[in-house]
C-alpha positions in Angstrom: 0.0 0.0 0.0 2.8 2.4 0.8 4.6 1.7 -2.3 1.6 2.1 -4.6 0.7 5.4 -2.7 4.2 6.7 -3.1 4.6 5.9 -6.8 1.3 7.6 -7.5 2.0 10.7 -5.5 5.5 11.0 -7.0 4.2 10.7 -10.6 1.0 12.7 -10.6 0.8 16.5 -10.7 -2.4 18.1 -9.4 -4.2 20.0 -12.2 -7.7 20.5 -13.6 -7.1 21.2 -17.2 -9.7 18.8 -18.7 -12.3 16.0 -17.9 -9.6 13.3 -18.0 -8.3 14.6 -14.7 -11.3 13.2 -12.9 -10.7 9.6 -13.9 -8.0 7.0 -13.3 -6.4 7.4 -16.7 -5.8 11.0 -16.1 -3.4 10.1 -13.3 -2.0 6.9 -14.6 -1.5 7.9 -18.3 -1.4 11.7 -18.4 0.2 12.0 -15.0 -2.2 14.8 -14.2 -5.3 14.7 -12.0 -7.6 16.3 -9.4 -8.5 14.5 -6.2 -11.0 12.1 -8.0 -8.3 11.0 -10.5 -5.7 10.4 -7.7 -8.2 8.3 -5.7 -9.6 6.4 -8.7 -6.1 5.7 -9.9 -4.9 4.5 -6.5 -8.0 2.2 -6.3 -7.1 0.6 -9.7 -3.6 -0.1 -8.3 -4.7 -1.4 -5.0 -7.3 -3.7 -6.7 -4.6 -5.1 -9.0 -2.7 -6.4 -5.9 -5.9 -7.9 -4.6 -7.2 -5.3 -2.1 -10.8 -4.3 -1.7 -11.2 -0.6 -2.2 -13.7 2.1 -3.1 -14.1 5.8 -3.7 -15.1 8.2 -1.0 -16.8 11.5 -1.8 -16.7 14.3 0.7 -20.0 15.9 1.3 -18.8 18.9 3.4 -15.8 19.3 1.0 -15.7 19.1 -2.6 -13.1 16.4 -2.4 -12.7 12.6 -2.9 -10.2 9.9 -1.7 -9.7 6.2 -1.3 -11.1 3.7 1.2 -9.2 0.4 1.4 -9.6 -2.8 3.3 -6.4 -4.1 4.9 -6.1 -7.0 7.2 -9.9 -7.0 7.6 -10.2 -3.3 8.6 -11.1 -0.2 6.5 -8.8 2.8 6.2 -8.8 6.2 4.4 -6.1 7.2 2.1 -5.9 10.8 0.6 -3.1 10.6 -2.0 -4.0 14.1 -3.2 -3.4 15.8 0.2 -0.2 13.7 0.5 1.2 15.2 -2.7 3.1 18.2 -1.3 4.1 19.6 -4.6 4.9 22.3 -5.5 5.3 23.6 -1.9 7.8 20.9 -1.2 9.3 19.7 -4.5 10.0 16.0 -4.7 8.7 15.2 -1.1 6.1 12.7 -0.4 3.9 13.0 2.6 2.2 10.0 4.3 0.1 12.0 6.7 -3.2 10.8 5.1 -2.2 7.2 4.6 -4.2 4.5 6.4 -6.2 6.7 8.7 -9.4 5.9 10.5 -12.8 7.9 10.6 -11.9 9.8 13.7 -8.6 11.0 12.3 -10.1 11.9 8.9 -13.1 13.8 10.3 -10.8 16.3 11.8 -10.1 18.0 8.5 -12.2 16.0 5.9 -15.6 16.8 7.4 -18.5 14.5 6.4 -18.3 12.0 3.6 -20.2 9.3 1.7 -18.5 6.0 1.1 -19.8 4.4 -2.1 -20.6 0.7 -2.1 -19.1 -0.2 1.3 -21.3 0.4 4.4 -18.6 -0.2 7.0 -16.8 2.3 9.3 -13.1 2.7 9.9 -12.5 2.5 13.6 -9.2 0.6 13.7 -6.5 2.3 15.7 -3.7 0.1 14.3 -2.0 2.9 12.4 -3.0 5.8 14.5 0.5 6.5 16.0 2.3 5.1 13.0 5.8 6.6 12.6 5.5 6.5 8.8 3.0 9.3 9.0 5.7 11.7 10.1 8.3 10.9 7.4 8.4 13.4 4.6 10.4 12.1 1.5 11.5 8.8 0.1 11.8 5.6 2.1 13.4 2.3 1.3 12.1 -1.0 2.6 14.6 -3.8 3.4 14.5 -6.7 5.9 11.4 -5.6 7.7 12.5 -2.0 8.2 11.8 1.3 6.5 14.9 3.4 6.0 14.7 7.1 5.5 16.0 10.6 6.4 14.3 12.2 9.3 14.8 15.8 8.2 13.1 17.2 11.3 15.6 15.5 13.7 18.5 15.5 11.1 19.1 11.8 11.2 19.1 8.7 9.1 16.5 6.3 10.7 15.2 2.8 10.4 11.6 2.1 11.4 10.6 -1.4 12.3 7.6 -2.2 10.2 6.1 -4.6 12.7 6.8 -3.0 16.0 6.6 0.6 14.8 9.9 1.6 16.6 12.4 4.2 15.3 16.1 3.7 15.6 18.6 6.5 14.7 21.4 5.1 12.6 23.3 8.3 11.8 22.8 11.7 13.4 23.9 14.3 10.9 23.1 17.4 12.9 
């Protein structure tokens, strides 16, 4: 899920130049989309790897995002809001990746989930260290490796136990 999210966010540029920006092919082929295009493209990719997913339409915001079932629980993913360009060129955010209803309602308001009638109440990823990493990550041997620019360190995050280890302090 992280890899597909990151690839999409890294490739697509937010723009609303024509109608194709509202469908998956706008993001996947033209590499340009609005929120609907981001979400629908991510849903296509997630379905290709066997995950159940659907589109969410905000009713209090004119906005849409993805809803994915992972390990029997539903989670929200807003790839559009995780695309930080142009404000932070080349940086990928994961702030809106695998979030529950309570977390999303803070800034996404009220929404309508199409097809699925289940709530997202899992707290599994609520304090996930991945949400705080801005930029590229590499996965190897059960750990995510990345630069923690806030603390000026190279870190490894244990994917199972959600623990961060500083490998190099470059302050």
